[in-house]
All heavy atoms as an XYZ file, in Angstrom:
710
protein
N     125.917    100.946    107.042
C     126.721     99.852    106.543
C     127.241    100.191    105.158
O     126.490    100.592    104.248
C     125.879     98.578    106.532
C     126.591     97.400    106.085
S     125.547     95.858    105.986
C     124.853     95.801    107.606
N     128.520     99.818    104.971
C     129.075    100.184    103.593
C     128.728     98.937    102.664
O     128.511     97.882    102.967
C     130.627    100.167    103.737
C     131.150    101.284    104.429
C     132.673    101.265    104.693
C     133.255    101.370    103.317
N     134.812    101.398    103.334
N     128.619     99.369    101.412
C     128.327     98.451    100.328
C     129.561     97.565    100.009
O     130.728     98.011    100.190
C     127.972     99.184     99.059
C     126.561     99.739     99.149
O     125.786     99.330     99.815
N     126.404    100.786     98.319
N     129.399     96.278     99.668
C     130.363     95.356     99.414
C     130.768     95.658     97.898
O     129.938     95.352     96.999
C     129.922     93.918     99.582
C     130.927     92.874     99.317
C     132.157     93.051    100.278
C     130.320     91.456     99.509
N     131.929     96.132     97.583
C     132.327     96.464     96.306
C     133.467     95.696     95.727
O     133.785     95.763     94.527
C     132.693     98.060     96.226
C     131.671     99.023     96.733
C     132.219    100.447     96.717
C     130.480     99.009     95.792
N     134.218     94.941     96.572
C     135.351     94.199     96.137
C     134.829     92.848     95.477
O     134.225     92.057     96.131
C     136.302     93.817     97.275
O     136.646     95.079     97.921
C     137.519     93.245     96.835
N     135.132     92.620     94.225
C     134.745     91.408     93.607
C     135.105     90.037     94.328
O     134.296     89.122     94.358
C     135.315     91.476     92.180
C     135.540     92.900     91.882
C     135.889     93.467     93.285
N     136.336     90.120     94.865
C     136.772     88.843     95.523
C     135.787     88.581     96.756
O     135.422     87.491     96.993
C     138.205     89.045     96.034
C     138.643     87.857     96.886
C     140.061     88.041     97.346
N     140.923     87.580     96.300
C     142.206     87.978     96.174
N     142.774     88.678     97.101
N     142.879     87.515     95.240
N     135.500     89.674     97.528
C     134.694     89.406     98.676
C     133.168     89.131     98.289
O     132.463     88.394     99.066
C     134.666     90.635     99.690
C     135.975     90.583    100.399
C     137.050     91.553    100.255
C     136.530     89.646    101.309
N     138.063     91.189    101.076
C     137.790     90.028    101.752
C     135.946     88.474    101.894
C     138.454     89.343    102.609
C     136.711     87.755    102.783
C     137.927     88.211    103.190
N     132.763     89.663     97.115
C     131.384     89.306     96.697
C     131.391     87.800     96.328
O     130.435     87.183     96.639
C     131.097     90.044     95.416
C     130.766     91.537     95.650
S     130.394     92.336     94.029
C     130.799     93.980     94.414
N     132.436     87.289     95.762
C     132.481     85.827     95.392
C     132.503     85.053     96.713
O     131.899     84.003     96.756
C     133.759     85.499     94.634
C     133.875     84.190     94.120
C     132.755     83.700     93.330
C     135.187     83.975     93.296
N     133.338     85.403     97.698
C     133.389     84.756     98.981
C     132.005     84.697     99.612
O     131.586     83.682    100.154
C     134.444     85.383     99.946
C     134.267     84.822    101.337
C     135.872     85.118     99.315
N     131.276     85.838     99.604
C     129.981     85.932    100.221
C     128.994     84.927     99.468
O     128.287     84.228    100.100
C     129.414     87.392    100.119
C     128.157     87.544    100.698
C     127.821     89.052    100.710
C     126.495     89.315    101.300
N     126.062     90.722    101.222
N     129.044     84.887     98.140
C     128.136     83.969     97.354
C     128.471     82.561     97.629
O     127.557     81.770     97.880
C     128.376     84.282     95.875
N     129.776     82.185     97.720
C     130.151     80.805     98.104
C     129.659     80.439     99.438
O     129.122     79.415     99.708
C     131.708     80.689     97.993
C     132.090     80.702     96.483
C     132.134     79.303     98.566
C     133.610     80.838     96.252
N     129.782     81.429    100.388
C     129.317     81.097    101.820
C     127.776     80.866    101.789
O     127.294     80.036    102.547
C     129.706     82.216    102.729
C     131.153     82.324    103.061
C     131.512     83.556    103.982
C     131.590     81.079    103.861
N     126.895     81.707    101.088
C     125.549     81.474    100.969
C     125.284     80.075    100.448
O     124.327     79.414    100.943
C     124.972     82.563    100.133
C     124.612     83.898    100.769
C     124.945     85.067    100.117
C     124.198     83.996    102.035
C     124.735     86.256    100.799
C     123.988     85.152    102.642
C     124.247     86.302    102.057
N     125.995     79.653     99.435
C     125.688     78.388     98.713
C     126.073     77.299     99.766
O     125.305     76.345     99.939
C     126.531     78.195     97.497
C     126.473     76.803     96.973
C     125.920     79.132     96.391
N     127.173     77.460    100.517
C     127.510     76.424    101.496
C     126.488     76.322    102.627
O     126.142     75.226    103.131
C     128.886     76.726    102.086
C     130.094     76.500    101.113
C     131.446     77.047    101.767
C     130.126     75.058    100.752
N     125.969     77.396    103.061
C     125.026     77.463    104.196
C     123.729     76.781    103.635
O     123.126     75.898    104.354
C     124.676     78.855    104.690
C     123.428     78.914    105.507
C     125.849     79.478    105.445
N     123.319     77.075    102.425
C     122.159     76.445    101.870
C     122.291     74.927    101.673
O     121.406     74.168    102.058
C     121.852     77.059    100.499
N     123.496     74.575    101.226
C     123.712     73.069    101.046
C     123.793     72.396    102.407
O     123.234     71.265    102.545
C     125.040     72.866    100.278
C     124.920     73.260     98.855
S     126.526     73.183     97.975
C     126.961     71.500     98.156
N     124.361     73.015    103.429
C     124.431     72.442    104.772
C     122.990     72.284    105.410
O     122.613     71.325    105.938
C     125.280     73.260    105.734
C     125.425     72.799    107.151
C     126.184     71.424    107.124
C     126.227     73.776    107.992
N     122.187     73.331    105.201
C     120.838     73.271    105.734
C     120.048     72.242    104.938
O     119.241     71.414    105.588
C     120.097     74.637    105.605
N     120.094     72.134    103.647
C     119.395     71.181    102.914
C     119.792     69.801    103.270
O     119.003     68.914    103.444
C     119.539     71.474    101.379
N     121.133     69.564    103.383
C     121.683     68.244    103.684
C     121.267     67.808    105.136
O     120.828     66.636    105.307
N     121.181     68.761    106.011
C     120.724     68.397    107.406
C     119.229     68.039    107.313
O     118.839     67.034    108.016
C     120.900     69.602    108.304
O     122.317     69.955    108.367
C     120.484     69.314    109.720
N     118.391     68.746    106.622
C     116.998     68.361    106.561
C     116.786     67.021    105.847
O     115.993     66.169    106.426
C     116.233     69.402    105.709
C     115.951     70.743    106.426
C     115.347     71.689    105.519
C     115.093     70.546    107.627
N     117.528     66.828    104.869
C     117.351     65.540    104.091
C     117.926     64.334    105.006
O     117.371     63.273    105.026
C     117.969     65.487    102.737
C     117.188     66.490    101.867
C     118.066     64.146    102.082
C     117.743     66.882    100.515
N     118.991     64.639    105.689
C     119.534     63.538    106.648
C     118.637     63.191    107.753
O     118.491     62.046    108.163
C     120.938     63.987    107.128
N     117.844     64.160    108.213
C     116.916     63.890    109.369
C     115.694     63.187    108.862
O     115.103     62.385    109.575
C     116.468     65.245    109.943
C     117.550     65.841    110.927
C     117.094     67.040    111.638
O     116.077     67.699    111.210
N     117.827     67.466    112.656
N     115.337     63.436    107.622
C     114.139     62.727    107.016
C     114.449     62.393    105.579
O     114.012     63.120    104.647
C     112.954     63.760    107.061
O     111.825     63.182    106.551
N     115.188     61.289    105.366
C     115.564     60.956    104.008
C     114.496     60.336    103.134
O     114.459     59.143    102.818
C     116.750     59.977    104.223
C     116.338     59.331    105.579
C     115.682     60.309    106.351
N     113.545     61.214    102.688
C     112.486     60.808    101.765
C     112.576     61.643    100.551
O     113.086     62.759    100.510
C     111.176     60.914    102.451
O     110.848     62.320    102.754
C     111.088     60.102    103.790
N     111.883     61.112     99.513
C     111.800     61.923     98.281
C     110.956     63.145     98.558
O     111.246     64.230     97.916
C     111.110     61.104     97.135
C     112.058     60.008     96.687
C     111.734     58.664     96.708
C     113.303     60.380     96.051
C     112.575     57.718     96.194
C     114.123     59.416     95.576
C     113.750     58.112     95.658
O     114.721     57.087     95.217
N     110.001     63.035     99.362
C     109.116     64.234     99.687
C     109.980     65.328    100.335
O     109.803     66.508    100.003
C     107.924     63.828    100.644
O     107.191     62.746    100.098
C     107.075     64.979    100.961
N     110.777     64.998    101.325
C     111.652     65.990    101.895
C     112.627     66.598    100.949
O     112.739     67.877    100.869
C     112.469     65.396    103.052
O     111.577     64.793    104.031
C     113.333     66.383    103.725
N     113.128     65.797    100.090
C     114.066     66.331     99.015
C     113.398     67.218     98.059
O     113.872     68.322     97.707
C     114.736     65.171     98.359
N     112.140     66.828     97.783
C     111.394     67.645     96.751
C     110.996     69.031     97.438
O     111.086     70.085     96.816
C     110.082     66.920     96.321
N     110.595     68.949     98.694
C     110.287     70.212     99.454
C     111.524     71.101     99.539
O     111.342     72.284     99.445
C     109.707     69.995    100.817
S     108.006     69.184    100.708
N     112.668     70.525     99.846
C     113.865     71.341     99.987
C     114.215     72.001     98.596
O     114.458     73.288     98.546
C     115.086     70.515    100.399
C     116.443     71.206    100.181
C     114.889     70.084    101.821
N     114.043     71.300     97.487
C     114.255     71.840     96.153
C     113.269     72.936     95.858
O     113.645     73.961     95.291
C     114.234     70.803     95.167
C     115.348     69.839     95.082
C     115.227     68.613     94.180
C     116.706     70.542     94.741
N     112.075     72.727     96.213
C     110.946     73.717     95.882
C     111.184     75.020     96.676
O     111.018     76.070     96.205
C     109.581     73.148     96.209
C     109.060     72.177     95.067
C     107.834     71.517     95.546
C     108.866     72.900     93.838
N     111.587     74.835     98.002
C     111.867     76.037     98.856
C     113.043     76.826     98.200
O     112.996     78.056     98.123
C     112.182     75.620    100.332
C     112.799     76.721    101.078
C     110.906     75.141    101.001
N     114.117     76.122     97.793
C     115.234     76.780     97.237
C     114.852     77.485     95.991
O     115.164     78.643     95.768
C     116.371     75.822     97.014
N     114.146     76.802     95.114
C     113.804     77.378     93.859
C     112.844     78.670     93.949
O     113.030     79.742     93.476
C     113.052     76.371     92.946
C     112.570     76.935     91.682
C     113.277     77.210     90.544
C     111.194     77.310     91.412
N     112.423     77.690     89.580
C     111.237     77.872     90.039
C     110.032     77.237     92.125
C     110.070     78.230     89.470
C     108.879     77.764     91.436
C     108.907     78.199     90.177
N     111.733     78.502     94.851
C     110.852     79.530     95.025
C     111.443     80.750     95.694
O     111.081     81.887     95.383
C     109.482     78.985     95.757
O     109.810     78.590     96.973
N     112.315     80.500     96.677
C     112.940     81.543     97.373
C     113.866     82.361     96.364
O     113.863     83.640     96.484
C     113.807     81.030     98.574
O     112.961     80.450     99.503
N     114.569     81.709     95.613
C     115.386     82.441     94.653
C     114.675     83.200     93.664
O     114.923     84.281     93.346
C     116.364     81.466     93.874
O     115.711     80.513     93.116
N     113.483     82.658     93.192
C     112.571     83.464     92.328
C     111.918     84.656     93.014
O     111.767     85.727     92.441
C     111.492     82.522     91.765
C     111.952     81.331     90.969
C     112.878     81.722     89.793
N     112.110     82.555     88.857
C     112.721     83.308     87.844
N     113.947     83.202     87.666
N     111.932     84.028     87.113
N     111.620     84.469     94.269
C     111.031     85.583     95.085
C     112.054     86.675     95.215
O     111.841     87.877     95.118
C     110.513     85.166     96.430
N     113.350     86.287     95.497
C     114.460     87.299     95.648
C     114.650     88.035     94.388
O     114.790     89.255     94.318
C     115.684     86.507     96.106
C     116.814     87.428     96.686
C     116.724     87.862     97.981
C     117.845     87.817     95.825
C     117.785     88.619     98.433
C     118.784     88.662     96.283
C     118.797     89.092     97.637
O     119.675     89.865     98.108
N     114.666     87.276     93.252
C     114.821     87.871     91.922
C     113.726     88.892     91.726
O     113.897     90.011     91.289
C     114.811     86.759     90.872
C     114.716     87.257     89.437
C     115.822     87.809     88.792
C     113.531     87.322     88.840
C     115.777     88.240     87.434
C     113.350     87.667     87.475
C     114.539     88.192     86.855
O     114.524     88.672     85.594
N     112.489     88.476     91.998
C     111.389     89.422     91.825
C     111.547     90.683     92.724
O     111.355     91.770     92.256
C     110.038     88.709     92.106
C     108.822     89.625     92.031
C     108.288     89.880     90.904
C     108.375     90.225     93.225
C     107.280     90.683     90.764
C     107.264     91.049     93.117
C     106.691     91.323     91.912
N     111.934     90.448     93.992
C     112.029     91.534     94.880
C     112.963     92.629     94.504
O     112.829     93.799     94.732
C     112.400     91.061     96.277
N     114.017     92.164     93.669
C     115.035     93.243     93.328
C     115.021     93.483     91.803
O     114.721     94.628     91.387
C     116.416     92.802     93.701
C     116.512     92.741     95.265
C     116.388     91.570     95.993
C     116.672     93.893     95.912
C     116.444     91.582     97.325
C     116.762     93.933     97.315
C     116.668     92.776     98.006
N     115.217     92.583     91.051
C     115.393     92.798     89.583
C     114.033     93.259     88.941
O     114.075     94.334     88.274
C     115.906     91.587     88.806
C     116.192     91.952     87.365
C     117.376     92.491     87.044
C     115.244     91.662     86.337
C     117.720     92.761     85.714
C     115.561     91.938     84.999
C     116.715     92.485     84.740
O     117.033     92.843     83.423
N     112.934     92.546     89.130
C     111.787     92.952     88.464
C     111.302     94.267     89.021
O     110.809     95.128     88.183
C     110.642     91.848     88.700
C     109.292     92.280     88.269
C     111.129     90.562     88.027
N     111.203     94.523     90.276
C     110.721     95.705     90.815
C     111.532     96.920     90.376
O     111.080     97.959     90.036
C     110.499     95.608     92.330
C     109.338     94.703     92.588
C     110.236     97.031     92.942
C     108.905     94.521     93.952
N     112.970     96.700     90.496
C     113.808     97.840     90.102
C     113.807     98.228     88.606
O     113.823     99.294     88.327
C     115.308     97.438     90.483
C     115.738     97.829     91.815
C     117.231     97.725     91.999
O     117.912     97.639     91.016
O     117.615     97.717     93.128
N     113.523     97.243     87.737
C     113.622     97.430     86.404
C     112.247     97.721     85.667
O     112.197     98.331     84.655
C     114.327     96.273     85.638
C     115.789     96.243     86.005
N     116.297     95.623     87.043
C     116.850     96.788     85.314
C     117.601     95.781     87.074
N     117.927     96.511     86.041
N     111.214     97.217     86.338
C     109.868     97.292     85.638
C     108.793     98.030     86.515
O     107.961     98.677     86.004
C     109.378     95.916     85.365
C     110.243     95.215     84.365
C     111.100     94.172     84.737
C     110.302     95.544     83.043
C     111.910     93.494     83.937
C     111.209     94.937     82.171
C     112.002     93.960     82.533
O     112.881     93.309     81.669
N     108.837     97.916     87.840
C     107.828     98.460     88.667
C     108.085     99.856     89.130
O     107.318    100.737     88.926
C     107.494     97.515     89.893
C     106.423     98.093     90.816
C     107.023     96.121     89.314
N     109.317    100.032     89.678
C     109.772    101.278     90.155
C     111.260    101.572     89.837
O     112.134    101.277     90.661
C     109.557    101.423     91.655
C     109.810    102.867     92.196
O     110.184    103.736     91.382
O     109.492    103.036     93.431
N     111.473    102.003     88.661
C     112.919    102.154     88.175
C     113.709    103.252     88.958
O     114.848    103.292     88.854
C     112.905    102.483     86.742
C     111.445    102.389     86.329
C     110.627    102.221     87.498
N     113.016    104.034     89.706
C     113.605    105.082     90.431
C     114.275    104.666     91.792
O     115.067    105.486     92.364
C     112.677    106.319     90.679
O     111.565    105.899     91.536
C     112.141    106.930     89.392
N     113.897    103.609     92.333
C     114.363    103.199     93.573
C     115.328    102.028     93.497
O     115.218    101.079     92.715
C     113.156    102.677     94.405
C     113.522    102.450     95.872
C     113.512    103.591     96.612
C     113.710    101.274     96.358
C     113.845    103.507     97.971
C     114.039    101.137     97.743
C     114.115    102.277     98.563
N     116.427    102.202     94.275
C     117.563    101.146     94.320
C     117.414    100.463     95.640
O     117.690    101.103     96.634
C     118.849    101.796     93.935
C     119.046    102.414     92.666
C     119.033    101.391     91.600
N     119.010    101.896     90.302
C     118.079    101.789     89.359
N     116.941    101.135     89.677
N     118.115    102.323     88.137
N     117.261     99.244     95.550
C     117.076     98.399     96.846
C     118.476     97.983     97.294
O     119.367     97.557     96.523
C     116.291     97.149     96.537
C     114.813     97.444     96.154
C     114.426     97.472     94.910
C     113.908     97.846     97.188
C     113.200     97.643     94.517
C     112.626     98.116     96.801
C     112.234     98.019     95.459
N     118.696     98.034     98.615
C     120.020     97.628     99.082
C     119.903     96.337     99.931
O     120.954     95.779    100.411
C     120.564     98.727    100.063
O     119.716     98.959    101.118
N     118.662     95.833    100.046
C     118.476     94.559    100.822
C     117.033     94.335    101.015
O     116.173     95.144    100.585
N     116.801     93.261    101.717
C     115.282     92.870    101.972
C     114.593     93.953    102.878
O     113.435     94.221    102.748
C     115.199     91.485    102.596
C     115.578     90.380    101.575
C     115.517     89.040    102.362
C     114.646     90.374    100.424
N     115.367     94.569    103.800
C     114.781     95.583    104.622
C     114.308     96.748    103.770
O     113.222     97.350    103.965
C     115.804     96.098    105.729
O     116.174     94.890    106.382
C     115.149     97.067    106.617
N     115.156     97.204    102.858
C     114.810     98.289    101.887
C     113.613     97.908    101.019
O     112.718     98.767    100.851
C     115.958     98.613    101.005
N     113.480     96.675    100.760
C     112.369     96.184     99.974
C     111.059     96.329    100.813
O     110.044     96.767    100.321
C     112.533     94.781     99.456
C     111.338     94.185     98.743
C     110.913     94.638     97.568
C     110.698     93.095     99.324
C     109.756     94.119     96.872
C     109.522     92.605     98.611
C     109.146     93.151     97.453
N     111.231     95.932    102.065
C     110.025     96.009    102.966
C     109.577     97.420    103.225
O     108.391     97.701    103.326
C     110.331     95.279    104.351
N     110.547     98.308    103.366
C     110.225     99.745    103.532
C     109.590    100.295    102.313
O     108.603    101.064    102.360
C     111.537    100.598    103.917
C     111.270    102.014    103.782
C     112.040    100.222    105.249
N     110.027     99.842    101.174
C     109.408    100.239     99.956
C     107.939     99.878     99.849
O     107.037    100.568     99.409
C     110.267     99.818     98.687
C     109.681    100.158     97.354
C     109.795    101.290     96.726
C     108.834     99.283     96.581
N     109.167    101.244     95.497
C     108.424     99.962     95.411
C     108.349     97.975     96.742
C     107.726     99.484     94.410
C     107.503     97.501     95.756
C     107.179     98.157     94.644
N     107.744     98.516    100.104
C     106.315     97.996    100.171
C     105.532     98.821    101.069
O     104.383     99.166    100.749
C     106.337     96.533    100.539
C     106.644     95.535     99.463
C     106.712     94.159    100.124
C     105.683     95.616     98.335
N     105.963     98.984    102.356
C     105.218     99.771    103.371
C     104.830    101.076    102.843
O     103.761    101.565    102.989
C     105.876     99.820    104.696
C     105.244    100.487    105.697
C     105.520    101.766    106.183
C     104.075    100.089    106.465
N     104.630    102.164    107.112
C     103.716    101.152    107.368
C     103.341     98.895    106.581
C     102.660    100.946    108.224
C     102.365     98.827    107.362
C     101.976     99.797    108.267
N     105.780    101.834    102.425
C     105.641    103.226    101.898
C     104.635    103.224    100.659
O     103.802    104.094    100.558
C     106.910    104.017    101.577
C     107.614    104.302    102.764
C     108.941    105.053    102.408
N     109.643    105.408    103.679
C     110.941    105.702    103.711
N     111.604    105.804    102.531
N     111.467    105.991    104.830
N     104.767    102.325     99.789
C     103.940    102.182     98.692
C     102.497    101.937     98.926
O     101.553    102.560     98.448
N     102.293    101.087     99.917
C     100.934    100.833    100.490
C     100.340    102.036    101.123
O      99.181    102.363    100.980
C     100.902     99.626    101.456
C     101.143     98.330    100.749
C     101.045     97.263    101.744
N     101.285     95.956    101.126
C     101.430     94.810    101.813
N     101.363     94.735    103.112
N     101.652     93.710    101.137
N     101.200    102.685    101.962
C     100.687    103.933    102.649
C     100.253    105.016    101.631
O      99.281    105.672    101.751
C     101.724    104.517    103.587
C     101.827    103.651    104.858
C     102.948    104.174    105.773
C     102.505    105.462    106.405
N     103.574    106.017    107.451
N     101.112    105.205    100.594
C     100.752    106.219     99.575
C      99.571    105.855     98.848
O      98.702    106.718     98.541
C     101.962    106.283     98.610
C     102.727    107.482     98.703
C     103.726    107.623     97.668
N     104.967    107.029     98.107
C     105.721    106.121     97.366
N     105.193    105.756     96.227
N     106.748    105.577     97.819
N      99.274    104.602     98.487
C      98.101    104.224     97.720
C      96.857    104.302     98.530
O      95.794    104.495     98.067
C      98.305    102.733     97.172
O      98.348    101.889     98.233
N      97.015    104.156     99.909
C      95.777    104.281    100.720
C      95.408    105.788    100.907
O      94.263    106.113    101.043
C      96.097    103.785    102.179
C      96.063    102.230    102.237
C      96.256    101.876    103.616
N      96.663    100.410    103.666
C      97.318     99.809    104.593
N      97.751    100.633    105.728
N      97.603     98.605    104.588
N      96.405    106.657    101.072
C      96.122    108.044    101.281
C      96.023    108.798    100.093
O      95.478    109.765     99.721
């Protein structure tokens, strides 16, 4: 798969992600319009974004600066290989 290098398409992709997240959150809150549901949606969004940040920025810049992640699959492979190396 080719890397996305065009700034315009990167922006379109980001906007689509935000729209999907807002649609999903809105659907959940519409099905169960409570403060608890809204709080849970916000916590899931916040914690997921922090985990994503950790998976890429923190690991690339502080844990293993030699590896460049291209997605969550690459991150999973890195984790698997790192565990295998530390066991053996």
